[in-house]
C-alpha positions in Angstrom: 21.3 -26.7 -12.4 18.8 -29.4 -12.8 19.7 -31.8 -15.6 16.9 -32.0 -18.3 15.7 -34.9 -20.4 16.7 -33.5 -23.8 14.1 -33.5 -26.6 16.8 -32.7 -29.2 19.7 -34.6 -30.7 22.6 -34.5 -28.3 26.4 -34.3 -28.6 28.4 -37.6 -28.8 31.1 -36.3 -26.4 31.2 -36.5 -22.6 30.9 -33.3 -20.5 33.5 -32.2 -17.9 31.9 -34.6 -15.3 32.2 -37.5 -17.6 28.5 -37.7 -18.2 26.9 -37.6 -21.7 26.9 -34.0 -23.0 23.3 -32.7 -23.5 24.4 -30.0 -25.9 22.6 -29.8 -29.3 24.4 -31.8 -32.0 24.9 -30.0 -35.2 23.4 -32.1 -38.1 26.6 -32.4 -40.2 29.1 -32.4 -37.4 27.8 -34.6 -34.6 29.0 -32.4 -31.8 27.8 -29.3 -29.9 29.5 -26.0 -30.2 31.4 -26.6 -26.9 33.1 -29.6 -28.5 33.9 -28.3 -31.9 37.5 -27.8 -33.1 38.5 -24.2 -34.0 38.2 -25.1 -37.7 34.7 -26.5 -37.2 33.7 -23.4 -35.2 34.9 -21.2 -38.1 32.8 -23.2 -40.5 29.8 -22.9 -38.2 30.1 -19.1 -37.9 30.8 -18.7 -41.7 27.3 -20.2 -42.4 25.5 -17.6 -40.4 23.8 -14.6 -42.0 21.4 -11.8 -40.9 18.1 -13.3 -39.8 19.6 -16.8 -39.5 18.2 -19.2 -36.8 20.3 -20.3 -33.9 19.7 -23.7 -32.3 21.9 -24.6 -29.4 19.8 -26.0 -26.5 21.8 -27.5 -23.6 25.0 -26.0 -24.8 27.7 -24.1 -22.9 28.1 -20.9 -24.9 31.2 -18.8 -24.3 31.0 -15.0 -24.6 33.5 -14.9 -27.5 31.4 -17.3 -29.5 28.3 -15.2 -28.9 30.1 -12.1 -30.0 31.0 -13.9 -33.3 27.4 -15.0 -33.7 26.1 -11.5 -33.4 28.8 -10.1 -35.7 27.9 -12.7 -38.4 24.2 -12.0 -38.1 24.6 -8.3 -37.9 22.5 -8.2 -34.7 19.5 -9.9 -36.4 18.5 -13.4 -35.5 15.6 -15.6 -36.6 14.3 -18.4 -34.4 16.6 -18.8 -31.3 16.6 -21.9 -29.2 19.0 -21.9 -26.3 16.9 -23.7 -23.7 18.9 -25.1 -20.9 22.0 -23.4 -22.3 24.7 -22.1 -19.9 26.4 -18.7 -20.4 29.5 -18.7 -18.2 30.5 -15.1 -18.9 29.0 -11.8 -19.6 27.1 -11.6 -22.9 25.5 -8.7 -24.6 22.2 -8.7 -26.6 22.1 -5.0 -26.9 20.2 -3.8 -30.0 19.7 -7.4 -31.1 16.5 -8.0 -33.1 14.9 -11.4 -32.7 12.7 -11.8 -35.7 11.6 -15.4 -34.8 10.7 -17.1 -31.5 13.3 -16.6 -28.8 13.5 -19.6 -26.4 15.8 -19.0 -23.4 13.8 -21.2 -21.0 15.9 -22.7 -18.2 19.1 -21.1 -19.5 21.7 -20.1 -16.9 23.5 -16.7 -17.0 26.3 -16.7 -14.6 26.9 -13.0 -15.2 24.3 -10.2 -15.7 23.4 -10.2 -19.4 22.2 -7.1 -21.2 19.2 -7.2 -23.5 19.0 -3.4 -23.6 17.1 -2.1 -26.7 16.6 -5.7 -27.9 13.4 -6.3 -29.9 11.5 -9.5 -29.8 9.2 -9.7 -32.8 7.6 -12.9 -31.8 7.1 -14.8 -28.5 10.0 -14.5 -26.0 10.2 -17.3 -23.5 12.4 -17.0 -20.4 10.6 -19.6 -18.3 12.7 -21.0 -15.5 15.7 -18.9 -16.6 18.4 -18.4 -13.9 19.9 -14.9 -14.0 22.5 -15.5 -11.3 23.3 -11.8 -10.8 20.4 -10.2 -12.5 19.7 -9.0 -16.0 18.9 -5.8 -17.9 16.1 -5.3 -20.5 16.1 -1.5 -20.5 14.2 -0.2 -23.5 13.6 -3.7 -24.8 10.5 -4.2 -26.9 8.3 -7.3 -26.7 5.9 -7.4 -29.6 4.1 -10.6 -28.5 4.0 -12.8 -25.4 6.8 -12.4 -22.9 7.1 -15.1 -20.3 9.4 -15.2 -17.3 7.4 -17.8 -15.5 9.4 -19.4 -12.6 12.4 -17.3 -13.6 15.0 -16.2 -11.0 16.8 -12.9 -10.8 19.7 -13.3 -8.3 20.4 -9.6 -8.4 18.5 -6.7 -10.0 16.1 -7.1 -12.9 15.9 -3.9 -14.9 13.0 -3.4 -17.4 13.2 0.4 -17.4 11.3 1.9 -20.4 10.6 -1.6 -21.8 7.5 -2.0 -24.0 5.2 -5.0 -23.7 2.8 -5.3 -26.5 1.4 -8.7 -25.6 0.8 -11.0 -22.7 3.3 -10.8 -19.8 3.9 -13.6 -17.4 5.9 -13.4 -14.2 4.1 -16.1 -12.3 6.3 -17.8 -9.7 9.3 -15.7 -10.9 11.4 -14.3 -8.1 13.9 -11.4 -7.9 16.1 -11.5 -4.8 16.9 -7.8 -5.0 14.7 -5.7 -7.1 12.6 -5.6 -10.3 12.3 -2.1 -11.9 9.7 -1.4 -14.5 10.1 2.4 -14.4 8.7 4.1 -17.4 7.7 0.8 -18.9 4.6 0.5 -21.1 2.2 -2.4 -20.8 -0.3 -2.9 -23.7 -1.7 -6.2 -22.6 -4.8 -6.3 -24.7 -7.5 -8.1 -22.7 -7.7 -7.7 -18.9 -4.7 -9.7 -17.7 -3.5 -10.8 -14.4 0.2 -9.9 -13.7 1.8 -11.5 -10.7 5.3 -10.1 -9.7 7.5 -11.2 -6.8 10.6 -9.3 -5.8 12.4 -8.0 -2.7 11.7 -4.4 -4.0 9.4 -3.6 -6.9 9.1 -0.4 -8.9 6.6 0.8 -11.5 7.4 4.5 -11.3 6.1 6.4 -14.3 5.0 3.1 -15.9 1.8 3.0 -18.1 -0.8 0.3 -18.2 -2.9 0.9 -21.3 -5.5 -1.8 -20.6 -7.4 -3.2 -17.7 -5.1 -5.2 -15.4 -5.1 -7.2 -12.2 -1.6 -6.5 -10.7 -0.7 -8.8 -7.8 2.6 -7.9 -6.2 4.6 -9.5 -3.5 7.6 -7.5 -2.4 9.3 -5.9 0.6 8.1 -2.6 -0.8 6.4 -1.4 -4.0 6.7 1.9 -5.6 4.0 3.1 -8.1 5.0 6.8 -8.2 3.2 8.5 -11.1 2.1 5.2 -12.5 -0.7 5.6 -15.0 -3.6 3.1 -15.2 -5.6 3.9 -18.3 -8.0 1.1 -17.8 -9.6 -0.3 -14.6 -7.0 -1.7 -12.3 -7.0 -4.0 -9.4 -3.8 -3.8 -7.4 -3.5 -6.7 -5.0 -0.9 -6.4 -2.3 0.7 -9.4 -0.5 3.3 -9.1 2.3 4.1 -5.6 1.2 3.3 -1.9 1.4 3.0 0.4 -1.6 3.8 4.0 -2.3 1.2 5.4 -4.9 2.2 9.1 -5.0 0.8 10.9 -8.1 -0.6 7.6 -9.5 -3.3 8.1 -12.1 -6.5 6.0 -12.1 -8.6 6.9 -15.1 -11.3 4.2 -14.5 -12.8 2.7 -11.4 -10.0 0.8 -9.7 -9.1 -0.8 -6.4 -6.2 -1.4 -4.1 -6.8 -4.5 -2.0 -5.2 -7.2 0.0 -4.4 -10.3 -2.1 -6.5 -13.4 -1.3 -5.1 -14.8 1.9 -2.5 -17.6 1.8 -1.7 -18.3 5.5 1.4 -20.4 4.6 3.1 -17.4 2.9 1.4 -14.3 4.3 3.6 -12.8 7.1 2.8 -9.1 6.9 -0.4 -7.2 6.6 -0.6 -5.4 3.2 -0.5 -1.6 3.5 -0.1 1.7 1.8 2.6 4.2 2.5 1.3 7.2 0.6 -1.5 8.5 -1.6 0.0 12.0 -2.0 -1.3 14.0 -4.9 -3.5 11.1 -6.2 -7.0 11.8 -7.6 -8.9 9.1 -5.6 -12.3 9.7 -7.0 -12.1 6.4 -8.9 -10.4 4.4 -6.2 -11.6 1.8 -3.7 -9.4 0.5 -0.9 -10.2 -2.8 0.6 -8.7 -4.6 3.6 -5.4 -2.6 3.5 -3.4 -1.3 6.4 -3.5 2.6 6.4 -1.7 3.3 9.7 1.2 5.1 8.1 -0.5 6.1 4.8 -0.1 9.8 4.0 -3.1 11.5 2.4 -1.7 15.0 2.1 -2.4 16.5 -1.4 -4.8 13.7 -2.4 -7.6 15.0 -4.7 -11.3 14.3 -4.2 -10.6 12.5 -0.9 -14.3 12.7 -0.1 -15.0 10.3 -2.9 -12.6 7.6 -1.7 -14.3 4.3 -0.8 -12.9 2.4 2.1 -14.3 -1.2 2.5 -13.5 -4.2 4.6 -10.9 -3.9 7.4 -8.9 -0.8 6.5 -6.9 -0.1 9.7 -5.8 3.3 10.8 -3.4 4.3 13.5 -4.3 4.8 17.2 -3.0 7.2 19.9 -0.3 5.9 22.2 -1.9 3.8 25.0 -1.7 4.3 28.7 -1.2 7.3 31.0 1.6 9.8 30.1 3.5 12.4 32.1 5.2 15.3 30.4 5.7 19.1 30.3 2.2 20.0 29.1 0.1 22.6 30.9 -1.5 19.6 32.7 1.3 17.2 33.2 -0.7 13.9 33.3 -2.9 12.8 30.4 -4.2 9.8 28.4 -5.5 9.6 24.9 -9.0 8.4 23.9 -9.0 5.4 21.6 -9.9 6.3 18.0 -8.7 6.1 14.4 -5.8 8.5 13.6 -4.3 9.3 10.2 -0.6 9.5 9.8 -0.6 13.3 9.3 -2.0 13.8 12.8 0.5 11.4 14.3 3.3 13.4 12.8 1.8 16.7 14.0 1.3 15.4 17.5 5.0 14.3 17.6 5.9 18.0 17.4 3.8 19.1 20.3 4.4 19.1 24.1 2.3 15.9 24.3 4.3 14.2 21.6 5.4 11.2 23.8 4.7 8.0 22.0 3.6 9.5 18.6 5.5 8.3 15.6 7.2 10.8 13.3 6.8 9.7 9.7 8.1 12.9 8.0 7.3 16.6 7.7 4.3 17.8 9.5 1.3 19.5 8.0 -0.5 22.3 9.9 -3.6 21.6 11.9 -5.9 23.3 9.4 -4.8 21.1 6.5 -5.1 17.9 8.7 -8.7 19.0 9.7 -9.5 19.3 6.0 -8.2 15.7 5.4 -10.3 14.4 8.3 -13.4 16.3 6.9 -13.1 14.7 3.5 -12.5 11.2 4.9 -15.5 11.7 7.2 -17.7 12.6 4.2 -16.5 9.6 2.3 -17.6 7.4 5.2 -20.9 9.1 5.5 -21.6 8.8 1.8 -21.0 5.1 2.2 -23.7 5.1 5.0 -21.0 4.2 7.6 -21.8 6.7 10.3 -19.8 4.9 13.1 -16.8 4.8 10.8 -17.2 8.5 10.1 -17.3 9.3 13.8 -13.6 8.9 14.4 -12.8 11.1 11.5 -15.2 13.7 12.9 -13.4 13.5 16.2 -10.0 14.0 14.5 -11.4 17.0 12.5 -12.7 18.7 15.7 -9.4 18.0 17.5 -7.4 19.7 14.7 -9.8 22.7 14.7 -9.5 23.0 18.5 -5.7 23.0 18.3 -5.4 25.2 15.3 -3.7 28.4 16.4 -5.5 30.3 13.6 -8.9 29.5 15.1 -10.4 32.3 17.1 -10.2 32.1 20.9 -14.0 32.1 21.2 -14.4 29.1 18.9 -11.5 27.3 20.5 -13.1 27.8 24.0 -16.5 26.5 22.7 -14.7 23.5 21.1 -12.8 22.8 24.3 -16.0 22.8 26.3 -17.6 20.5 23.8 -14.6 18.2 23.9 -14.4 18.1 27.7 -18.1 17.5 28.3 -18.9 14.9 25.6 -15.9 14.3 23.4 -17.6 16.2 20.6 -20.8 14.3 21.0 -19.0 11.0 20.6 -18.1 10.0 24.2 -21.2 9.2 26.2 -19.3 8.4 29.3 -18.1 11.9 29.6 -21.6 13.4 29.4 -22.9 10.9 31.9 -20.0 11.6 34.2 -20.7 15.4 34.1 -24.4 14.7 34.7 -23.6 12.6 37.8 -21.1 15.3 39.1 -23.7 18.0 38.5 -26.3 16.1 40.5 -23.9 15.2 43.4 -22.5 18.7 43.7 -25.9 20.3 43.5 -27.2 18.0 46.1 -24.5 19.0 48.5 -25.1 22.8 48.0 -28.9 22.2 48.2 -28.4 20.5 51.5 -26.7 23.5 53.0 -28.2 26.5 51.1 -31.3 25.3 49.4 -34.0 25.9 52.1 -34.0 28.7 54.6 -33.9 27.7 58.2 -34.2 24.0 57.6 -31.4 21.5 58.1 -31.5 18.7 55.4 -29.7 15.5 55.1 -27.5 15.0 52.0 -30.0 12.4 50.8 -32.9 14.8 51.0 -30.9 17.4 49.1 -29.9 14.9 46.4 -33.5 13.7 46.2 -34.7 17.3 45.4 -32.1 17.9 42.7 -32.8 14.6 41.1 -36.5 15.5 41.2 -35.7 18.9 39.7 -33.8 17.1 36.9 -36.9 15.2 36.1 -39.2 18.3 36.3 -40.6 17.4 39.7 -40.9 19.8 42.7 -40.0 17.7 45.7 -39.7 20.9 47.8 -42.3 23.7 47.3 -40.8 26.6 45.4 -41.9 29.2 48.1 -39.6 27.5 50.7 -36.5 27.8 48.6 -33.8 30.4 49.1 -32.3 32.4 46.3 -29.5 29.9 46.1 -32.0 27.1 46.0 -33.8 28.6 43.0 -30.5 29.1 41.2 -29.4 25.5 41.9 -32.8 24.1 40.7 -32.5 26.2 37.5 -29.0 25.0 36.8 -30.0 21.4 37.3 -33.1 21.7 35.1 -30.9 23.3 32.3 -27.8 21.1 32.8 -29.4 17.7 33.2 -31.2 17.5 29.9 -28.2 19.1 28.2 -25.8 16.4 29.4 -28.3 13.6 29.0 -28.9 14.8 25.4 -25.1 14.8 24.7 -24.9 11.3 26.1 -27.7 10.1 23.9 -26.2 11.9 20.9 -22.9 10.1 21.5 -24.6 6.7 21.7 -26.6 7.4 18.5 -23.4 8.5 16.6 -21.7 5.2 17.6 -24.5 2.9 16.6 -26.2 4.7 13.7 -26.1 2.9 10.3 
C-alpha cells in the first residue's frame, strides 16, 4: 500500500518495519490503537457511547477491536475517519448506522467486509479503498453522496437492494470480478453521469428514478428488467449488454461510449432487447450482430443511427444436402433470429446458433417492423435489407400458401425481391440471347438467318422496332416477339426498381 503523508497527529512508536508509525495518536495517550497496552485499550473503549465519533486514520485495526467498538456504540457511530487504515481480518458493519461523515478513503480490507443494511446518514467516502477480496453493501442506504472513486474490488462488489439517495461516484473504480447492483435504487437528483468499470456488471431489477448518463465498461453487462424512470443514456465501452425487459419511460439511448483508442479493444454491442418497449429508444453505433429482438414491443418505432452493424450470411460457396447441393448467400444485413433459424435448416452450414429458434412467420414480423423503423427515418437503403429478410421468411414459411410461395420464389429468382439489379439484367440478357437463337431457326419461314440477324431482330423487338416485317414471321416468330416485348420491359423495370431501392433517400 502506498504510504501517505499524514495530515493528522501520528503515533510516537515505530511500525513493524521500523519506520515511524502513521497511525492516529490519541490526544491523551500519544499512541495509536495498535500500540496501546491492554489497559489503555480498555480505557479507550470505555469512553465510547452510541453516536460517538471514531478517529483512527492510518491505523491497523484488528477485528476484535472493531467488535468492541460496535458493542460500545450499539451499532451507532458519529463521524468516522479511518482513512488509510488497514483491516487485516474480517470485519462486520452489518446494521451499523453512520450518523456523521464516514471516511474510509484509501483504507485496505484484506478480507471481504460486510456493510449489509448499514445506513450512511451523511457523506460516505470510499475513494481509493482497496477491498482485496471484495465487499458487500447489500441493502445499505446512502442518504447523501457516496464516492468510490478509484476504489478497487479484488473480488465481488455486492450492492444488491442498496439505496442511493444522493450523488454516486465510481469513476476510475475497478472490480476484477463483478459488481452487482441488482434491485438497487438510484435517486440521484439532477442528471448525473455514473461511470462503472467491472469484469461483469449487473443492474438487474434496479431502478433509476432520475435522468442518468450510465457509462459502463465490463466484460458483459446485464440490465434485465432495469427501470429508467427518467431519460437515460447508456454508454457501452468494450462490452455487450443484455437489456431484456428493461423499461424506458422517457426518450433514451444506448450508444457506444466516446472512442478512446488506447483502451477500446472491443466493439460495444447488445445481446438482447427481448420484451422491451423500444418506442422511446435510440441505438447509436452499437454492434447488433447477435442481438435478439424477439418479443420487443413497438419495434417499428426503434431508431437506429450511426454505424449499427447487423450480422451477415456465411461467405463463399457451400455444398450440402439441400435440393440443389451448391449455393451461395447474397450479402445483406441479417438479424440474430434468422441466423438461428437458418442453422436448423438443410442449408445451415456456417450459420451461428445463438439459442432457441423462432418460426419464420415471427421472424418476418420482426423484419417488417425494423423495415418500417428505417423507412420512417427516411433511410430507404437501410430498410432494403430488412425487406429482403422479410420476404425470405415469407417465402420459407411453411404456413404460406403454395401459390404465394411460388410467386415469391419467382420474384426472388428474377430480381432478389426487386433489390438485386444484376439478377434482372442477367435474366434480360438470357432472354434476348435464347430468343435470338430460336428466332434464327424458327422465326422466319423458308429463310436461313445468321445468329446475329436473329439477335438483331429480338433486340429490336425489345425496343418496339420491327426489324423483320410481321407478315414474314412464322407462328413461332410471333410468339418469340411477343415474349420479348413482354419480358424485356419487365426485367428492365425490375432492374431499375432494384437500383432505385438501393440509392433512394
